[in-house]
C-alpha positions as CSV (number, residue, x, y, z in Angstrom):
1,X,-52.1,57.7,79.8
2,X,-55.2,55.7,80.9
3,X,-55.4,52.0,80.4
4,X,-59.0,50.7,80.2
5,X,-60.0,47.7,78.2
6,X,-63.7,48.1,77.1
7,X,-65.4,48.5,74.0
8,X,-68.4,50.6,75.1
9,X,-68.7,54.6,75.2
10,X,-66.1,54.8,78.1
11,X,-63.5,52.6,76.2
12,X,-64.0,55.1,73.0
13,X,-63.6,58.0,75.3
14,X,-60.5,56.7,77.0
15,X,-59.0,55.8,73.7
16,X,-59.8,59.3,72.4
17,X,-58.2,60.8,75.6
18,X,-55.1,58.6,75.3
19,X,-54.6,59.7,71.6
20,X,-55.2,63.5,72.5
21,X,-52.6,63.1,75.5
22,X,-50.2,61.6,72.9
23,X,-50.7,64.4,70.4
24,X,-50.2,67.0,73.0
25,X,-47.0,65.4,73.8
26,X,-45.9,65.3,70.3
27,X,-46.7,69.1,69.7
28,X,-45.1,69.9,72.9
29,X,-41.8,68.5,71.8
30,X,-42.1,70.2,68.5
31,X,-42.8,73.4,69.9
32,X,-39.6,73.0,72.4
33,X,-37.4,72.1,69.2
34,X,-38.8,75.0,67.1
35,X,-38.2,77.5,70.4
36,X,-34.7,76.0,70.8
37,X,-33.9,76.7,67.0
38,X,-35.4,80.2,67.1
39,X,-33.3,81.0,70.2
40,X,-30.3,79.7,68.3
41,X,-30.9,81.8,65.2
42,X,-31.6,85.0,67.5
43,X,-28.3,84.5,69.1
44,X,-26.6,84.3,65.6
45,X,-28.3,87.5,64.5
46,X,-27.3,89.3,67.5
47,X,-23.7,88.1,67.1
48,X,-23.7,89.3,63.5
49,X,-25.2,92.7,64.3
50,X,-22.6,93.3,67.1
51,X,-19.9,92.2,64.7
52,X,-21.2,94.8,62.0
53,X,-21.5,97.5,64.6
54,X,-17.7,96.8,65.6
55,X,-16.7,96.9,61.9
56,X,-18.7,100.3,61.1
57,X,-17.1,101.7,64.4
58,X,-13.6,101.0,63.2
59,X,-13.7,101.6,59.6
60,X,-12.0,104.9,58.4
61,X,-14.9,105.9,56.0
62,X,-17.8,107.7,57.1
63,X,-21.1,105.7,57.1
64,X,-24.6,106.9,57.3
65,X,-27.8,105.2,56.4
66,X,-31.4,106.0,56.3
67,X,-34.3,103.6,56.1
68,X,-37.0,103.5,53.3
69,X,-38.8,106.5,55.2
70,X,-35.7,108.5,55.1
71,X,-35.0,107.7,59.0
72,X,-31.3,107.9,60.0
73,X,-30.5,104.4,61.2
74,X,-26.8,104.3,61.4
75,X,-24.0,106.9,61.9
76,X,-20.5,105.4,62.5
77,X,-17.8,107.1,64.6
78,X,-15.9,108.3,61.7
79,X,-18.8,110.2,60.1
80,X,-19.8,111.4,63.5
81,X,-16.1,113.0,63.9
82,X,-15.7,114.2,60.1
83,X,-19.1,116.0,60.0
84,X,-19.1,117.0,63.9
85,X,-22.5,115.3,64.4
86,X,-24.0,114.6,67.6
87,X,-25.5,111.0,67.0
88,X,-27.8,111.2,69.9
89,X,-29.5,114.3,68.3
90,X,-30.0,112.8,64.8
91,X,-30.4,109.1,65.1
92,X,-33.9,107.9,64.5
93,X,-35.0,111.2,63.0
94,X,-35.7,112.1,59.4
95,X,-32.7,113.2,57.6
96,X,-34.6,116.2,56.1
97,X,-35.4,117.6,59.4
98,X,-31.9,117.4,60.8
99,X,-30.0,118.9,57.9
100,X,-28.8,122.4,57.8
101,X,-30.0,124.3,54.8
102,X,-26.6,124.7,53.3
103,X,-26.2,120.8,53.6
104,X,-29.5,119.8,52.3
105,X,-28.8,121.2,48.8
106,X,-25.8,118.8,48.7
107,X,-27.4,115.7,50.0
108,X,-30.6,116.4,47.8
109,X,-28.2,116.8,44.9
110,X,-26.6,113.5,45.4
111,X,-30.0,111.8,45.8
112,X,-31.0,113.5,42.5
113,X,-27.9,112.0,41.0
114,X,-28.6,108.5,42.4
115,X,-32.1,108.6,41.3
116,X,-30.9,109.2,37.7
117,X,-28.4,106.6,37.9
118,X,-28.7,103.3,36.3
119,X,-26.3,101.3,38.5
120,X,-28.1,102.0,41.8
121,X,-25.2,104.1,43.1
122,X,-23.4,107.5,42.5
123,X,-20.0,108.7,43.6
124,X,-19.1,112.3,43.5
125,X,-16.6,114.7,45.3
126,X,-18.6,117.3,47.4
127,X,-17.5,120.1,49.8
128,X,-19.3,120.5,53.0
129,X,-19.1,123.8,54.6
130,X,-18.6,123.2,58.6
131,X,-18.3,125.8,61.3
132,X,-14.4,126.2,61.1
133,X,-13.6,124.7,57.7
134,X,-14.7,123.4,54.3
135,X,-14.5,119.5,54.1
136,X,-13.9,117.8,50.9
137,X,-15.4,114.4,50.7
138,X,-15.5,111.6,48.0
139,X,-19.1,110.4,48.6
140,X,-20.6,107.3,47.6
141,X,-24.4,107.1,47.8
142,X,-25.9,103.6,47.3
143,X,-29.5,102.2,47.3
144,X,-30.2,99.6,50.0
145,X,-32.1,96.7,48.6
146,X,-32.8,93.1,50.0
147,X,-32.5,89.9,48.2
148,X,-35.8,90.2,46.4
149,X,-34.7,94.0,45.2
150,X,-37.2,95.6,47.4
151,X,-36.0,99.1,48.4
152,X,-34.8,99.5,52.0
153,X,-33.2,102.8,52.2
154,X,-29.8,104.4,51.2
155,X,-26.3,104.3,52.6
156,X,-23.7,107.1,52.1
157,X,-20.1,106.3,52.5
158,X,-17.7,109.0,52.4
159,X,-13.9,109.6,52.8
160,X,-12.2,112.9,53.8
161,X,-10.0,114.0,50.9
162,X,-9.4,117.6,52.2
163,X,-5.8,117.0,52.7
164,X,-5.4,115.3,49.5
165,X,-7.0,118.2,47.7
166,X,-5.1,120.7,49.6
167,X,-1.8,119.0,48.8
168,X,-2.7,118.8,44.9
169,X,-3.2,122.7,44.8
């Protein structure tokens, strides 16, 4: 801040300089507040993300999600164990490229049923042939939509009912 008392061009220039300096200080304070709020929001988002990862890691049901482009974005530990998936080999890859042919028809059938459903989800019992056994799953496939209803991808949630089906026979 410069203090000069004059009405000539220098005085006008000093007044303009002082106003600009004050505006810059106010803008700097606003930016600092916005930065602090954004940092706080980012910390909250990160904490929620970690919490969701912990929930997915500890839930008994298998969970696999794909984004709107069909890229695998989530595979929890239960899904990895049930389906004998190596997550590192398939995560961030298009699901169509990593499915074995015998599994692709099952998944495509579920997707066709989902597209035909009016509810936005489908539940179906499926048999998944693995190397050493056949797995019987109760599979739920749902669209992932945001708050505005825009398509974000799909999520499959499934429970291993192999032992239940064996006991019923």
